C-alpha positions, 0 to 999 in steps of 0.5 A: 871192615871199617879200615878196608872201606877207608883204604878203598876211599883213599884210592878214589881220592887219589884217582880224583887227585891224579885227574885234577893234576892232569886237567881231566874231568871225571866225565872225560875219564869215564868216556875214555877209560871205560871205568863205570860212570859215576863210581868215583862220586860214590861213597863205597868201594871200587872194583878190581876191574875199575882199578885195572882200567884206571891203571891202563889209562894212567901207565905213569901212575905210581901204584904205591902212591895210588894204594897208600898215598906214600911216595910220588904220584907218578913213576917219574915225577915231573920237573914242574912239581917241586915236591911229592904229593905225599907232603901235600894235602888234597885240600884244607881250610885255612884258619879264621882271618888267614888270607892264604888259599882260594876264597869260597865265594857265596852265590850271592856275590858271584858277579864280583867274583867274575869282575875281580871286585871281590877284594872287599868281601874276600876277608869274609870268605872261607878259604881253602889251600888246594895245591893241585889248583894253583892259579884258580881265582875262586871256589863256588859251591855246586847247586842242583843235580844238572851236572851229575855224575861229574859234579854233585850238589855241595861240591866245590869247583875251583874256577879261573877267570876268563876275560870277556874281551878275549874268550876262547872256549875249550869245547866240552870243558866245564865253565861257570857262566854269570848269566842274567838268571844267575850262575850256571855250571855247564859244558860249552859246545859250539852254537848254531852261529858265532854269536851263540854257544850250546849249553850242555849238562852231564845229567841227560835229564836236562836237555841242551840249549843255546845261549847268546853270548851277550846273555852272560856277564862273566866266564870262568873255566872250571879247573877242578873239584873238591868233594867235602865229606 
């Protein structure tokens, strides 16, 4: 029974890795595919119906890789991927004093993360090697439940800095905003005018609100998620 549960957990991990590789959030995936909302974040099995919905959503997926982790992720591996994901771990923490990987920035140092002033303190940060998130500048840990069922408290999100002097928001994408009240992880939608943006939570218990663009000091696009168990 234990081995069966671990096998199903592997399927969920591989689905999440595929979505990250394609740049699709679980929230977007649920809406398009019809897969039960929140199922990928639960520590239990996944039904045959939901697996079938995923296969219909991802016709390029290599089913052997999905079920076992062996072989290439897709049936025809893209040229931009130099090696199969069989040889690439989802994520692993580097050893102490190793500067490889993406730094995990504490919330208390978020201002420096957005302004690229983290070089002095990065040596003190934990670092993670995540092959699927090349180009990410830093990781932060999610706090609270406002972005469930996509992001849960304790999750790590990989972030890529966006220059304040040339912001081009991708509507309905998740961003981390460094505001005067602290960092926010939210989806961004158009505001009532060019000077405002609409802040949307995935958890419907949190109503959306508008925020003036001059109320934040830094912006980072969420590239993906790492769930540590």
